[in-house]
MARMARPA-511424 format. One line per field, with one value per residue (C-alpha): residue in one letter; y, x, z. Coordinates in pm, 1 decimal. Last residue first. Layout:
BEGIN
r = (a,...)
v = (Y,...)
u = (X,...)
w = (Z,...)
# end
This chain:
BEGIN
r = (x,x,x,x,x,x,x,x,x,x,x,x,x,x,x,x,x,x,x,x,x,x,x,x,x,x,x,x,x,x,x,x,x,x,x,x,x,x,x,x,x,x,x,x,x,x,x,x,x,x,x,x,x,x,x,x,x,x,x,x,x,x,x,x,x,x,x,x,x,x,x,x,x,x,x,x,x,x,x,x,x,x,x,x,x,x,x,x)
v = (-15295.4,-15421.0,-15200.1,-15193.6,-15155.3,-15409.3,-15383.2,-15476.0,-15116.8,-15013.4,-15234.3,-15080.2,-14730.2,-14821.2,-14979.4,-14662.4,-14434.2,-14643.1,-14681.7,-14328.6,-14048.7,-14231.6,-14511.3,-14300.8,-14021.4,-13746.8,-13480.8,-13149.6,-12962.5,-13096.1,-13182.6,-13289.5,-13403.0,-13577.0,-13757.1,-13879.5,-13994.4,-14178.4,-14338.9,-14449.1,-14611.9,-14765.9,-14933.9,-15060.9,-15370.1,-15614.9,-15884.2,-16089.0,-16162.1,-16202.0,-15824.1,-15647.9,-15449.4,-15084.2,-15144.4,-15265.4,-14906.4,-14853.6,-14642.4,-14477.6,-14376.1,-14199.2,-14019.1,-13908.8,-13783.0,-13588.0,-13424.8,-13332.8,-13187.3,-13401.0,-13200.0,-12844.9,-12959.8,-12862.5,-12810.5,-13130.3,-13334.1,-13203.4,-13257.5,-13615.9,-13682.2,-13517.8,-13725.3,-14042.4,-13944.5,-13894.2,-14254.0,-14352.6)
u = (10710.3,11067.6,11258.4,11631.5,11906.8,11783.5,11938.1,11627.0,11568.2,11614.1,11320.7,11095.1,11191.7,11126.9,10794.3,10684.2,10804.1,10620.8,10296.0,10229.2,10305.0,10346.1,10093.1,9832.8,9848.5,9675.5,9443.7,9395.3,9159.6,9328.6,9009.0,8763.2,8992.3,9227.8,8947.9,8799.8,9138.9,9221.6,8877.2,8890.7,9230.5,9133.6,8825.4,8609.0,8421.7,8614.9,8379.9,8617.0,8830.5,9197.1,9222.2,9455.5,9729.6,9647.6,9609.7,9972.0,10092.8,10027.3,10338.5,10301.7,9947.4,10075.6,10349.2,10101.4,9862.8,10136.0,10232.2,9870.0,9830.0,9668.3,9605.9,9488.5,9368.6,9001.7,8937.5,9122.9,8949.2,8607.0,8676.8,8786.4,8468.6,8254.2,8420.2,8356.8,7992.0,7956.2,8057.3,8389.7)
w = (-19968.2,-19939.4,-19698.7,-19730.8,-19470.4,-19219.0,-18872.8,-18674.5,-18567.3,-18930.1,-19032.9,-18769.8,-18880.7,-19245.1,-19147.0,-18969.2,-19250.4,-19515.0,-19319.2,-19193.3,-19437.9,-19768.5,-19715.4,-19537.6,-19795.5,-19598.9,-19736.2,-19561.4,-19331.9,-19016.4,-18836.6,-19104.8,-19381.1,-19146.7,-18962.2,-19289.4,-19421.4,-19100.1,-19082.4,-19446.5,-19405.9,-19068.8,-19215.7,-18933.2,-18816.8,-19031.3,-19153.6,-19366.5,-19060.6,-19138.9,-19144.3,-19382.4,-19209.6,-19137.1,-18762.5,-18774.1,-18790.9,-18419.4,-18352.2,-18694.2,-18598.4,-18287.0,-18481.1,-18748.3,-18478.8,-18303.4,-18634.6,-18710.8,-18361.9,-18098.4,-17903.0,-17842.5,-17501.2,-17484.4,-17854.6,-17948.8,-17680.2,-17780.8,-18151.2,-18093.2,-17895.0,-18165.2,-18437.2,-18237.9,-18183.0,-18559.9,-18618.1,-18758.8)
# end
């Protein structure tokens, strides 16, 4: 993320009080596929790094992207299709 992106997020958060950490996790779980490896070798951004950087700066904590976003999102998706086990 660029500094301008951080400033925009900060402005929205200060103005609205949103997103909270829980709201952000839920939003990222809905778009979990952004964390899949890119087919393009020249990926323009690193969603893992961006998530961790944003978390550190705005929520003053560390986030485990796999444990808190990817695994729950894929488990929910799997359950919606009637699967009982998730193979990660």
